[in-house]
C-alpha positions as CSV (number, residue, x, y, z in Angstrom):
1,X,118.3,89.1,108.8
2,X,119.2,85.8,107.3
3,X,117.6,85.3,103.8
4,X,119.4,83.3,101.1
5,X,120.5,84.9,97.9
6,X,117.7,83.2,96.0
7,X,114.9,82.8,98.6
8,X,111.7,80.9,98.2
9,X,108.9,83.3,97.3
10,X,105.3,82.9,98.2
11,X,102.0,84.6,97.2
12,X,98.8,84.7,99.1
13,X,95.5,85.9,97.7
14,X,92.0,86.0,99.2
15,X,91.1,85.6,95.6
16,X,93.5,85.8,92.7
17,X,91.8,88.8,90.9
18,X,93.0,90.5,87.8
19,X,95.6,92.6,89.5
20,X,96.9,89.8,91.7
21,X,97.0,87.3,88.9
22,X,99.0,89.7,86.6
23,X,101.5,90.5,89.3
24,X,102.0,86.9,90.5
25,X,102.3,85.7,86.8
26,X,104.9,88.3,86.0
27,X,106.8,87.3,89.2
28,X,106.7,83.6,88.3
29,X,107.8,84.3,84.7
30,X,110.8,86.2,86.1
31,X,111.7,83.4,88.6
32,X,111.5,80.8,85.8
33,X,113.7,82.9,83.5
34,X,116.3,83.3,86.2
35,X,116.3,79.6,87.1
36,X,115.1,80.3,90.6
37,X,112.6,78.3,92.8
38,X,109.0,78.5,91.5
39,X,106.5,80.7,93.2
40,X,104.5,78.9,95.8
41,X,101.0,80.3,96.2
42,X,97.6,79.9,97.8
43,X,94.3,81.3,96.6
44,X,90.9,81.0,98.2
45,X,89.4,79.7,94.9
46,X,91.9,77.1,93.7
47,X,90.6,77.2,90.0
48,X,91.6,80.8,89.8
49,X,95.2,79.8,90.2
50,X,95.2,77.5,87.2
51,X,96.9,80.1,84.9
52,X,99.7,80.6,87.5
53,X,100.1,76.8,87.8
54,X,100.4,76.6,84.0
55,X,103.4,79.0,84.2
56,X,105.1,76.7,86.7
57,X,103.8,78.1,90.0
58,X,103.2,75.6,92.8
59,X,99.7,75.6,94.3
60,X,99.7,75.1,98.1
61,X,96.7,73.6,100.0
62,X,96.9,76.2,102.8
63,X,98.3,79.5,103.8
64,X,100.4,77.6,106.4
65,X,102.0,75.6,103.5
66,X,103.1,78.9,101.8
67,X,104.4,80.4,105.0
68,X,106.4,77.3,106.1
69,X,108.6,77.2,103.0
70,X,108.8,80.9,102.0
71,X,111.2,83.6,103.1
72,X,109.4,86.4,101.3
73,X,105.6,86.3,101.1
74,X,103.4,88.7,99.0
75,X,99.8,89.3,99.8
76,X,97.2,90.6,97.3
77,X,93.7,90.8,98.6
78,X,90.6,93.1,98.5
79,X,90.3,95.1,101.7
80,X,91.3,95.6,105.3
81,X,89.2,92.7,106.7
82,X,90.6,90.2,104.2
83,X,94.2,91.3,105.0
84,X,93.6,91.0,108.7
85,X,92.2,87.5,108.3
86,X,95.3,86.4,106.2
87,X,97.7,87.9,108.7
88,X,96.0,86.0,111.5
89,X,96.5,82.8,109.6
90,X,100.1,83.7,108.7
91,X,100.9,84.2,112.4
92,X,99.1,81.0,113.3
93,X,101.5,79.1,111.0
94,X,104.3,80.0,113.3
95,X,108.1,80.2,112.8
96,X,108.1,83.7,111.2
97,X,111.5,84.9,112.3
98,X,113.2,87.0,109.6
99,X,110.3,86.4,107.1
100,X,109.3,89.4,105.0
101,X,105.6,90.0,104.4
102,X,104.9,92.3,101.4
103,X,101.3,93.6,101.4
104,X,100.2,95.0,98.0
105,X,96.7,95.7,99.2
106,X,95.2,99.2,99.5
107,X,94.2,99.5,103.2
108,X,93.7,102.1,105.9
109,X,97.0,103.3,107.4
110,X,95.8,102.2,110.8
111,X,95.4,98.7,109.4
112,X,99.0,98.7,108.1
113,X,100.3,100.0,111.5
114,X,98.4,97.3,113.4
115,X,99.5,94.5,111.1
116,X,103.1,95.7,111.3
117,X,103.0,95.6,115.1
118,X,101.7,92.1,115.1
119,X,104.3,90.8,112.8
120,X,107.1,92.6,114.7
121,X,106.1,90.6,117.8
122,X,106.7,87.5,115.7
123,X,110.2,88.8,114.6
124,X,108.9,89.2,111.1
125,X,108.9,92.3,108.9
126,X,106.1,94.0,107.0
127,X,106.7,96.0,103.9
128,X,103.6,97.9,102.9
129,X,103.7,97.9,99.1
130,X,100.4,99.0,97.5
131,X,100.5,99.6,93.8
132,X,99.1,102.3,91.4
133,X,97.5,101.2,88.2
134,X,94.9,99.0,86.5
135,X,94.9,95.3,85.7
136,X,96.0,95.9,82.1
137,X,98.9,98.0,83.4
138,X,99.8,95.3,85.8
139,X,100.0,92.7,83.0
140,X,102.4,95.0,81.2
141,X,104.5,95.7,84.4
142,X,103.6,99.4,84.1
143,X,102.2,99.8,87.7
144,X,104.0,101.7,90.4
145,X,104.7,100.3,93.9
146,X,105.1,102.6,96.9
147,X,106.9,100.8,99.7
148,X,107.4,101.6,103.4
149,X,109.1,99.6,106.1
150,X,112.6,98.8,107.4
151,X,115.2,99.5,104.8
152,X,116.8,96.1,104.8
153,X,113.6,94.2,103.9
154,X,112.8,96.7,101.2
155,X,116.3,96.2,99.8
156,X,115.8,92.4,99.8
157,X,112.5,92.6,97.9
158,X,113.7,95.2,95.3
159,X,115.0,92.7,92.7
160,X,111.5,91.3,92.5
161,X,109.7,94.6,92.0
162,X,111.3,96.9,89.4
163,X,110.8,95.7,85.9
164,X,109.3,92.4,87.3
165,X,106.1,93.3,89.0
166,X,106.2,97.1,88.5
167,X,107.9,99.7,86.4
168,X,109.4,101.1,89.6
169,X,109.3,101.2,93.4
170,X,109.0,104.5,95.3
171,X,110.4,104.1,98.8
172,X,108.3,106.2,101.3
173,X,110.0,105.6,104.7
174,X,110.3,103.2,107.5
175,X,106.7,103.3,108.8
176,X,104.5,101.0,106.8
177,X,101.4,103.1,107.4
178,X,102.9,105.9,105.3
179,X,102.8,103.9,102.1
180,X,99.2,103.1,102.8
181,X,98.4,106.8,103.3
182,X,100.2,107.8,100.1
183,X,98.2,105.2,98.2
184,X,95.0,106.4,99.7
185,X,95.9,110.0,98.7
186,X,96.9,108.8,95.2
187,X,93.6,107.0,94.8
188,X,91.7,110.1,96.0
189,X,93.5,112.1,93.3
190,X,92.4,109.7,90.6
191,X,88.8,109.6,92.0
192,X,88.8,113.4,92.0
193,X,90.1,113.6,88.4
194,X,87.5,111.1,87.3
195,X,84.8,113.3,88.8
196,X,85.9,116.5,87.2
197,X,86.7,114.8,83.8
198,X,83.3,113.1,83.9
199,X,81.6,116.5,84.6
200,X,83.6,118.1,81.8
201,X,82.7,115.4,79.3
202,X,79.0,115.6,80.2
203,X,79.1,119.4,79.7
204,X,80.8,118.9,76.3
205,X,78.2,116.2,75.3
206,X,75.2,118.3,76.3
207,X,76.7,121.5,74.6
208,X,77.2,119.7,71.3
209,X,80.9,120.3,71.5
210,X,81.5,116.5,71.7
211,X,83.6,114.3,73.9
212,X,86.3,113.6,71.3
213,X,87.7,117.1,71.1
214,X,87.8,117.3,74.9
215,X,89.8,114.1,74.9
216,X,92.2,115.6,72.4
217,X,92.6,118.7,74.6
218,X,93.4,116.5,77.6
219,X,96.0,114.6,75.7
220,X,97.6,117.8,74.2
221,X,97.5,120.0,77.3
222,X,97.2,117.8,80.4
223,X,99.0,114.5,79.7
224,X,98.5,110.8,79.7
225,X,96.7,110.2,83.1
226,X,93.7,112.5,82.4
227,X,93.5,111.1,78.9
228,X,93.5,107.6,80.2
229,X,90.7,108.5,82.7
230,X,88.7,110.1,80.0
231,X,89.0,107.0,77.8
232,X,87.7,104.9,80.6
233,X,84.6,107.0,80.4
234,X,84.1,107.6,76.7
235,X,85.1,104.0,75.7
236,X,82.7,102.4,78.2
237,X,85.2,101.0,80.7
238,X,83.1,102.5,83.5
239,X,80.3,100.1,82.6
240,X,81.8,96.7,81.5
241,X,79.7,94.3,79.4
242,X,77.4,92.3,81.6
243,X,79.1,89.2,82.9
244,X,82.7,90.6,82.6
245,X,85.0,91.9,85.3
246,X,85.9,95.6,85.6
247,X,89.4,96.9,85.4
248,X,89.0,98.0,89.0
249,X,85.9,97.1,91.0
250,X,83.5,99.8,92.2
251,X,83.7,98.4,95.7
252,X,87.4,99.2,95.9
253,X,86.7,102.8,94.9
254,X,84.1,103.1,97.6
255,X,86.5,101.7,100.2
256,X,89.4,103.9,99.1
257,X,87.4,107.2,99.0
258,X,85.9,106.4,102.4
259,X,89.4,105.7,103.8
260,X,90.6,109.1,102.4
261,X,87.7,111.0,104.1
262,X,88.4,109.2,107.4
263,X,92.1,110.0,107.2
264,X,91.3,113.6,106.6
265,X,88.9,113.7,109.5
266,X,91.6,112.1,111.8
267,X,93.9,115.1,111.2
268,X,91.1,117.8,111.2
269,X,90.5,118.4,107.5
270,X,87.6,117.8,105.2
271,X,87.7,116.5,101.7
272,X,84.6,118.1,100.1
273,X,85.4,116.7,96.6
274,X,85.8,113.3,98.2
275,X,82.3,113.6,99.8
276,X,80.8,114.4,96.3
277,X,82.6,111.4,94.8
278,X,81.6,109.1,97.6
279,X,77.9,110.0,97.1
280,X,78.2,109.3,93.4
281,X,79.9,106.0,94.0
282,X,77.2,104.9,96.5
283,X,74.5,105.7,94.0
284,X,76.4,103.9,91.2
285,X,76.5,100.9,93.6
286,X,72.7,101.0,93.9
287,X,72.4,101.1,90.1
288,X,74.9,98.2,89.8
289,X,72.8,96.1,92.2
290,X,69.6,97.0,90.4
291,X,71.1,96.0,87.1
292,X,72.8,92.9,88.5
293,X,75.9,94.0,86.8
294,X,79.5,94.7,88.0
295,X,80.7,98.3,87.6
296,X,84.1,99.8,87.3
297,X,85.5,102.3,89.9
298,X,84.8,105.0,87.3
299,X,81.0,104.3,87.4
300,X,80.4,107.7,89.1
301,X,80.4,109.0,85.5
302,X,77.1,107.2,84.9
303,X,75.6,109.1,87.9
304,X,76.9,112.4,86.6
305,X,75.2,111.6,83.3
306,X,71.9,110.8,85.0
307,X,72.0,114.0,87.1
308,X,72.4,115.9,83.8
309,X,69.4,114.3,82.3
310,X,71.3,111.7,80.2
311,X,71.2,108.0,80.4
312,X,73.7,106.0,82.6
313,X,74.9,104.3,79.4
314,X,76.7,106.5,76.9
315,X,76.5,105.9,73.1
316,X,79.6,103.7,73.1
317,X,78.2,101.4,75.7
318,X,74.8,101.2,73.9
319,X,76.4,100.3,70.6
320,X,78.9,97.8,72.2
321,X,76.2,96.0,74.2
322,X,73.7,95.9,71.3
């Protein structure tokens, strides 16, 4: 592998959403501080890259322009189909020998495996590098990347990950699909925790115990992650103000839980909790469409409330939106 000490980096997004924008901005800030070449990037909607351009990033007119000049190319997109479309365009650009493609998208392990095989045929390398965390965490470089692929490409990208894009990088192995599987399992754990915490908070609310004391219990006994999830519910993150973007879109949660159930079925195991969560997420999607309003991936909480005879909106949301 022949990559210069300070290679040209590229970033490709189907859209530069909150997560992608935060990661790319942090990377560009690092490159600028180190006196390295500015990040070259392409985004489907050019205006969504204006913030990155203001930091010194160089907007490219096409994916081919990014690929031509970059030795390491990051991808941040929404789903399997978007990733496959981008990979097809990357391959069409040609001359991929020794280039490293870092995919930060959460996709099905089979998708990562197929994409890796296609890039290998072009003498390029795939590092599957999905990330754990929310958009606010990405802005503060507190997300975690899990990475899988050949060791040398992972070693080459590591200076641009820890304390630059993420707080750390967990190396999973040499098969890219294993990072995707670990990310799917991790997201399933978060979805399951959201379900059970949502149920517990509804029980506390209907029993006149109150949600605040349950949140204090979570913080004192169970730690920061359950507490953060609880605050996404009690502080209305699950239902953002109309016209604003969620921390993590409901559609992404639907995709991830569905992928987890499929992965379980492929090895002969059921995920009953996942089936409950998926049902609640699908019903939350219907509610979202009826309200013409974007919902967060924690919107299953609203359905749990409705099933208990409460309104979808908790008191925090009602006061905030009033």
